[in-house]
N, C-alpha and C positions, 0 to 999 in steps of 0.2 A: 263557589263550591268546586267547580271543575278545576279552576286554577289551583285551589288548595290541594286537591287530590294529585294533580300533575306535579306540583312542587314537592309534595310528600314522596311521591314515587321516585322523582329524580334524586332526592336526598338519600333515600334508602338504597337506590341503585349505586350512588357514589360511595356510600358506606361499604356496601358489599364488595364493590370493585377494589377499594382500598384494602379491605380485609383479605380479599383473595390474593392481592399482590404481596401483602405482608406474609401470607401463609406459603407463598411459593418458596421452595427450598433451592437455593442456588449453590453450585459448586464451581470454583474457579481457582486458577493458579497452575503451577507455582509462580510466585513473584520472588525473585532472588535479589538480595541486597548485600553489598560489601560492607561489613561491619566488624571492627576490631580484629582485623586479619583473618576473618572467617567470612563465610557466606551464610547469611540468614535467609531462611525460606519461610514464606508466608503463603498459606493456602486458605481458601474460603471453603469450608465443608458444611453443607446444610446451613448456610447463612452465618456460621460461626468462624471467626478468625483463629487460625492455628499457626503458631510460630514455633519453628524448630531450626536446628542447625542442618544446613544442606549437606547431604552425604553422596552426591552424585559425582560425575567425572569432571565437571567444570573446575578449572584451576583458579585459585585466587589471583594468580599472576597473569591470567589471560588478558590481553589487551585487544582493542578493536581499533584498527588504524584506518583512516580515510584513504581511499584510493589516490595514489600519486598521479596516475594516468587514467583518464576517463574515455579514451579512444582505443578500440581494439580492432585488429585486422586478421584476415585469413581464418576466420572461425567457420568451420564446416557445417555445424549444426546449431541452430538457434531456436528456442521456444520462448514465447512471450505471452503474458496473461496480465489482466488488470482488474482492478475494482472487485476484489474478493469480498470485501465488506462482511467479514465474519461468517462466510459460508465454507467452512472447512471441508465438509463432505464432498461438495462439488469440486473444490480445489484438488483434493486427494484423488478423486475418481479421474479427473482429467489428466493428472500427472501419471497415474498408474496405467491407464488404458492407452496413453500415448508414449509409453516407455521412457518416461523421465525418471520415475522411481519404481521400485519393485513392490511386491505385495506386503513387504515388511516396512514400507515407508523409507527405504534407503535409496540413495542416489544410484541411478543406473544409466545415466546419460553420458558417461565417459567424459570426453573433452568438450562436450557441448556447453553452450551458455543458456541459462534460463533467466529471463528478465521479467520482473514483476514491476509494472509501471505505477505502483502506488495504490493506496486505499485498501490496505488489509483491514484497517480499523473501521469501527462504527457500523450501525444498523443490525448486523447479525449477532448471534450469541456464541460463536466459536472463534472469536478473535485470538484469544490466548493460545488455543491449539494451533492455529495457523502460524502465529509468530514463532512458536517453539519448533514447529516443523521446518520453517524457513531457516531458522537459526541453525538447526542441525544439518540441513541439506547444504547450506553455504559452506560449512566445514568439510563435508564429504565431497562436494564438488571440487573444492580446491585440492584435496588429497588425490583426486582422480585426474587432475590436470584440466578440469573444467572450471566453470565460474557461475555463481548465482548472483545476480544483481537485483537487490531489493531497492528500488528507487522510491523516494518519498513523494507522496501526493498531497493534495490539499488537506485530506482528513488526518494524515500523520501530523502535519504542522498544527492543525486545529487541536487534536488531542494533546499534543505536547505543550500547548499554551492553555490547557484546561478549558477548552470549549466542549461542553458536555451535551450539546443539543441533540446529537444523533446517536447517543449511547443506547444500546439495548438495555431493558430493565435489569438484566443480569449484571451489567457493568455499572449501572447506577448504584446497585447494591454494593458491588465490589469496591467502588471508590469511596463509599461511606466508611470503609475500614481504613482509609488513608486520608482522613480529615477532609473528605469531599474535595480533594485536590488531585487531579490527574498529573500535575507537575511533580507531586510527591511520589505518586505511583510509578512514574517513569522518569524519575530524577537521575542525575548523573551518578548517584550511588547505587542505582539498580542495574542489574545486568542488562535487561532489555533496553533501559533508557540509555545506557552508555553505548550499547550496540547500535541503536537507532541513530545516535549522534554521529556515527561514522559513515552514514550512508550518503550516496550521491542523489542528485535529483535529475540530472540529464547525462546520458552517455551516448557514444557513437560506436556501433559495431558494423564492420564491413560497409561503412558509408550509410548505414541506417541510423537515424537519430531516434532514441527512445526517451520518452518522458511522459508525464501524466496528462498535462493539458494540451500544450501546443506552443509553437514559436511564432511570436508576433514581431514585427519590425522593431518595436520599441525595445525588445530584449536585445536584438542585434545591435541597436544603436548604443547600448551600454559598452560595447566593444570589449567584452569579457571572453576569455577562453572558457571551455567547459570546466576545466579545473578551477579557474577563478570563480566562475558562477556557482559551482557546487560549494566552494569554501565560503562564499558570501551567504548562501542559503543556510549552511550549518551554523553560521554566527547568529542567525535569526531564530533558531529553535528555542521555544519557550518564551519568546518575547511577546509582549502585548501589541495590539494594533497601534496604540499610541507610540510605543517605542519604535516601531517600524517607520513611523512618520519622521523620525529624527534623522534618518539616513536615506537620501534620495535613491541609492541603489537598492536598498532593502525594500523601500516602498514600491519601486517599479517591479521588483521580482515577485511581490505579493499582490500586485494589482490585478484587476480583471483581465488585463492583457498579458499578465505574467505567465511563466511556464507551467505553473500548477493550477491555474484558473482559466486560461484562455479556451474558448469554445468556438472561435471564429471559423474554423474549417467547416463547421456544420451549421452555423447560425448566421454568418455574415453573407447576405445575399449579394453584396458588392465585391466579395473576394473572388478573384479570377485566377485561372491556372498560371498565368504569367507571373502573378504576384507570388504564388506558391513556389514556382520555379526559381524566382529570384531569392526567396528565403533559403531554399535548398542550396543554391549556388554559394551563398554567403556562409552557409554551414559546412560547405564541402561535403555535401550529402546527396544521396539519390532519393531517399524516402524519409518521412517522419512518421513514427509509429506511436500512437497515443491512446490513452484511456479517457476517463473523466466524463465523456459524453456517451450515455448509454444507447446501444443499438440492439436490435433483435439478434443479430449475428455479427461476426467480424466483417467489416465492410471497407470499401476503398472510396476515395474521392480524388478528383483532379487527375484522372488518368493514372491511377495507382500510385500517385506521389504521396498520398496520405493514406495510412491504414489505421482504421479505428478498431481497437481491440477490447473495448468495454462491451462485452456481450451480455450484459444484464444479469450477471451472476448474482447480484445483490437480491434479486427476486426469490432466490432459493429454489429454483426449479431446474435449471440447466445452464450450460455455458460452453464456451469454446476456447481453444488454445491456438495461437498463431505458430506455425512451424516453418522453418527455413531449412531445406535439405536439397542437395543437388542443384543449387542455384535457383530454387523454386519455392515460392510461398504457398502453403496450403492451410486449411482450417482443420485443426484436430478436434474431433467431436467427442462427446461423452463416451461413446462406444469404442473409440479408438479409430473409427473410420476417418479418412482424410478427404476433404472436399475442396474444390478450387475456390479461390477468392471471388467475391462478387463485386 
């Protein structure tokens, strides 16, 4: 009898949960697609798909070119952030209060460089808002003589090959309007999809290497320049895991020791400072700055040779921004206060 009652309660609980999910009204978009010499706009409004002709300022002729050079020098101001995971409000607050953007969400960092080391996608429910803000700021930064670098992390590559495991329910619903295929939602015919395919995965600024996961010796043994590595990464966008296995370079890039997955700086007890120094020397770099591995704050390892900038923004509570100014690194807080590195 008790078992029957428990089973019945569990059944009703499941039914009510599913009904509640179905009754949740989601709004998302816009998603823009190049179609018949026009741009088609798709919005999800209260769970309903709305298709219209785009009437904004984006030109049908606009192209998104991959960087020819992935190393930059003599940059006076740098800001870096990682693993936004759909937390637009925290992202916006950090940028505003640390003078990267103004109160109208426009670029105010002049010739400075803002680096996002991957993982805007997944977990949170404001991914689309963050993507379009970055899309706009990238253009505004270029016009001001600055630069916004949106580097691809493991979750970008996962989404672009239709891995839906970490989607917020809002985006589970959104993808249902695209034949349940993220590859269609972010295809090469979509504005965001074409834009994402132009992005780099690893860059170097002032001798600091920025990327999502980290650099293992296996990557260096591939003997690729940053530009070559980024081009090889772009070739893998949208490919299945089985397809990656057909190319030794691609398989290495996407392995657990690859640049978007490696966590050894924080989890390999046998990794020593001398090894990290050797990695940096081969990279012609003084520091490596990474996300991917969540920390309570921005932290350093191996006598400041590694800076971890995943400050757990994904929890939706708070976060930090790494700042470089006057040859000094500081942590930019939600309030705009700057604190020293730990």
